[in-house]
Steps between C-alpha positions, in 0.01 A plus 500: 500500500857630513605186312240576233626855467859382466398247238314771309809721508717215373258439213497870413879530503544182296255636241685833487838327463376270221325784323805726538721244326256469211481879468879528478504235228192639326623858480857392434431260213200672342593868535839610631702268275353642179708817486823301530405247232330741256814595300579132435137435409513781245818370340370143487162595354644754256295782653604850604524513878214753506272238347574259783402761759198585284400134517529520880268804500244307296531207740459726805196664343345159435572397858326815620191418294494145641552606864131572580411149386777360717356688798156349444654152475680559830173586677320205340756219512747622763834673456701184561344316209540799269867535599556128436351535153710812448820316591420222254433767236833665582686171452340441161539864386869520596565171320319610184676838510838327531421284196348782289657480152393855405350819632153393391516211746692697761230769539209263589728317744599830662133594529437165670781578745334829598160330535666248733651793691157642582409161647807448721632842610368751753156528336435138602733470800328775701152344458643163605611648833163672543315176429717284724573744786243784486559622857874551449503565126644852518792388715552199273505718188773720652713195580443357152612820326807509724600151384408554135696825497815292457387373158697758301797484738525123445391455140690783330838349593371141472371561148823675400703208639293241311513706182879507527516136388147434369292641216183685589304196384686273742447752780126491435507120520667527841231749606227265377655225713502727808130574454424131446698364794427773756208726410255237373519275810509794744195663342322165499584467871364851562173392337418281801199602711575762764486379859241638741586824679570444875295813586205345321541182705512700823174666402334160495435492124544180298850440367365500146378860520719751315691750716369852525639722223582871502207708377669820386458862607319647198123519524327288230344804330842657440701196398482559126631857528770402748613210281524721190711753692723227641542337158587838348767553767649159425491574126697824545754323719529215251587746225773664707644173626501318166635793299786578737606141566519409131690818412708531818846486340420701183323758716798540731730518197296784352546690826877466485520205740584223255817373669341480845163377370557131578605580858197723549268235357646240737357695795145448376452134603635529857292816549184310406573232758601759761170688464304179549708409806453847651127480440485155655674619817361851548186515286278244669249758623525725195189541286538326165363810328772716657761240404369507142525880493860486629590246229331714235682816614845339509500413128445851355696655787801293397463615138485865604813453712684337209400780261610775738833344598627335179779436422577474872599145598368549854167621361479201267569259783234667715261469206565125470444447872176702513365351176585147616327558834191640328486209260543252784209649693295519179521121472370460855205738480394345170391205715418655838310815400220322307461261794481785752254704293277230354552185706565139402176430313574513126867576569623282213281682248619839622863391488444385141361841408787680673756275333335568165539876549862461609599275210323701230646831618835334566513365145445846349713704741851410374409587140327825602791605722753424225297698246476804730868474594614493137257765373490746790804415712576312817396782734155523341458123525597503866276800572195343336563170680530682832174681427323169445652372823357791696161428338514165679543682832201720417283198417584335830426827683156497339446147635587630849252786463234254387563282804477793741177632349324165498665326795331184612363497857762409755300191599520354150833627362749212522846551638784468253742237629 
C-alpha cells in the first residue's frame, strides 16, 4: 500500500508540474504580454492607445459572460478536455490576431483570446485538480499558484526581449507556437482518466469507484446565501486588484512617486510568490475562510498605508509588498475557499460563476478608477477603492457568522484538508 501511496503522490506532482507550466504560458501569452505590446498594436492599427485597452475591456467582459458556460462544460466533459479545447482556441486566436489587417478583425480575435483564457487559466485549472485529486486538492491548488506566480516575472522580460527584434505580430506567432507545442499536448495528457485512490483500494472498494470528495462545511439550506456573500467579496477584491494593477505607475506618479514607481512595482511579483510560499509552509492548518479574510484585508490596508505615507518611498515599498501579498493569497482562496465551503460536487460550475464575476468587475474597474482619479483626484480614488476592499472583509465576516449560527453537527462536518 505504501507503493500505491507513493505512486499516487508521483501522479499528483506530475499533474501539478505539467499544469503549472501551462499556467505560466497561458497567463504569460494571453494576459501579461498585452500591456507591453499594446502601444505597438495601436500604432500598427492606427488606433489611439486607449482604444486598444478599451478593446481589451470588451474582450474581458465577453470572457466573463462566457465563464459560467465554461464551468458547466468542465463539470460535464472534464476540465482536461475543456483546457485542451481552450489551448487549441488560443493557438487559432493568437494566429488570427497576429494576421488581423485592421481593428475590425483584431477585436473579434482579441475576444477569442479572452474566451480561450477562461478555458485554460485558473478557472479551469483548479477544477482539474479537484477532479483528479479531490483529497489533496487544496494543497495542490496552493502549489499550482506558487508555480504560476512566476508568469509575470518570466513573461514581462521575455516579451520585452522578443519585441526588441520582432513586431508584435511576430511575437504573437511565437506565443501561438508555444501554446501549440506545449499547452495542447500537456492538456491532452491531463485529460487521461484519473487513477484509483490508494485509500479507496485499502477500503476494499473496486478500483473503478471514484475517490471520496470533500463535501464542504456550509449546510445545504444556507449555500445560496453563503455563495452570494463569497461572490460579493471576490467582486470587491477584483475591483481593487484590477484597478490598482492597471494604473500602478500612473497612480504612483500622481502621488509624487513617479521616478521610483518602476522599482516599487517590481516588488509586487516577488511579494505574490512570497505570500504563497509562506502560506504553504505555515498555513496548512489555517481555515480557508480566515485566509480569505486576511487576503481581503491586505489589499485595502495597503491602499490606506500608501495614501497616508505618500510620497514616502518606504511607505510606497511597504504598499507594494502588502498589496502583492494580498493579491497572491487572493489567487489561492479563489480556488480553495469554494472547495472548503461547498465541496467538490459542482465545483466547475461554481468556479465558472466566480470567474465570471471577477472578469466582469475586472473589465470595468480600470475605467471606473481612471474616471474617479481624473474627476475627483487620486486620494478619492484610493479611498473609494479601499472602502470597497473593506466591504469584502465584511462579506467574508458575514459568511463566518452564518457558519457559526448554522454549524453542521460535528459527526457530519467534514475536515478541511
